[in-house]
C-alpha positions in Angstrom: -3.1 -43.0 -0.6 -3.5 -39.5 0.9 -7.0 -38.8 2.2 -8.9 -35.8 0.9 -9.0 -34.3 4.4 -5.2 -34.4 4.7 -4.8 -32.6 1.3 -7.3 -29.9 2.5 -5.3 -29.5 5.7 -2.0 -29.2 3.9 -3.5 -26.6 1.5 -4.9 -24.5 4.3 -1.6 -24.6 6.2 0.2 -23.4 3.1 -2.3 -20.6 2.5 -2.0 -19.5 6.2 1.8 -19.4 5.9 1.6 -17.3 2.8 -0.9 -14.9 4.4 1.5 -14.3 7.3 4.2 -13.2 5.0 2.1 -10.3 3.5 1.9 -7.1 5.5 -1.4 -5.4 6.3 -2.1 -1.8 7.0 -5.2 -0.9 9.0 -5.9 2.8 8.3 -8.7 2.9 11.0 -6.2 2.2 13.7 -3.1 3.5 11.9 -1.4 0.1 12.5 0.9 -1.9 10.3 1.0 -5.7 10.8 2.8 -8.7 9.5 0.5 -11.6 10.2 -0.8 -11.0 13.6 2.3 -9.2 14.8 2.2 -5.4 15.2 5.1 -3.8 13.3 4.3 -0.2 13.7 1.4 2.0 15.1 1.2 5.7 14.3 0.3 7.7 17.4 0.4 11.0 15.5 -0.6 11.8 11.9 2.3 10.9 9.5 0.7 11.7 6.1 3.5 10.7 3.8 4.3 7.4 5.6 0.6 6.6 5.7 0.0 7.4 2.0 2.8 4.9 1.2 1.1 2.2 3.4 -2.4 2.9 2.0 -1.1 2.6 -1.5 0.6 -0.7 -0.8 -2.6 -2.0 0.9 -4.8 -0.9 -2.0 -2.5 -2.7 -4.4 -2.5 -5.9 -2.3 1.2 -5.5 -1.3 3.2 -5.9 -4.5 6.9 -5.8 -3.9 7.1 -2.2 -5.2 4.8 0.7 -6.2 5.2 4.1 -7.9 5.7 7.0 -5.5 2.1 7.6 -4.1 2.9 10.9 -2.4 1.6 13.9 -4.4 4.1 16.6 -5.5 4.6 19.6 -3.3 5.9 22.9 -4.6 9.4 23.6 -3.3 10.0 20.1 -2.0 12.2 17.6 -3.8 10.2 14.5 -4.6 13.1 12.2 -4.1 14.0 13.6 -0.7 10.3 13.6 0.4 9.9 9.9 -0.5 13.3 9.0 1.0 12.3 10.8 4.2 9.0 8.9 4.4 10.8 5.6 3.9 13.4 6.4 6.5 10.7 7.1 9.0 8.7 3.9 8.0 11.9 1.9 8.8 12.3 3.7 12.1 10.5 3.2 15.4 9.1 -0.2 14.4 7.9 -2.3 17.4 9.3 -5.4 15.6 11.9 -5.0 12.9 10.1 -7.3 10.5 9.8 -5.1 7.4 12.2 -2.9 5.5 11.2 -0.3 3.0 13.5 1.2 0.3 13.4 3.8 -2.4 14.1 2.5 -5.9 14.5 3.7 -9.5 16.0 7.1 -8.7 13.3 7.9 -6.2 10.4 7.0 -8.4 9.2 3.9 -6.7 9.2 2.4 -3.2 9.6 -1.2 -2.3 9.4 -3.5 0.7 10.9 -6.8 1.9 10.5 -9.0 4.9 13.3 -9.0 7.4 14.2 -12.3 9.0 
């Protein structure tokens, strides 16, 4: 028979493994993490990229969200989101996350890279 302590340990291990697979954006330090690993740190303001990350963080990292970047007169919304996503995927310290534009430029998604 499995002891209660063993069940608790198995449960805690599973919870920790699930937590590691969810990104985390720390707006105070402008840093994106996967578990404890630093994926990207912004040294300079990148408003559109950071708006995307803040929106994911506030929504507890669902696999996709609606475009969080407010419209700008004279700028194509699809191109603006695509540009932000391209830059999110670039210059990562560790290539652990991949962002993509979905639904004709209306949503943005993420996935973990092996």
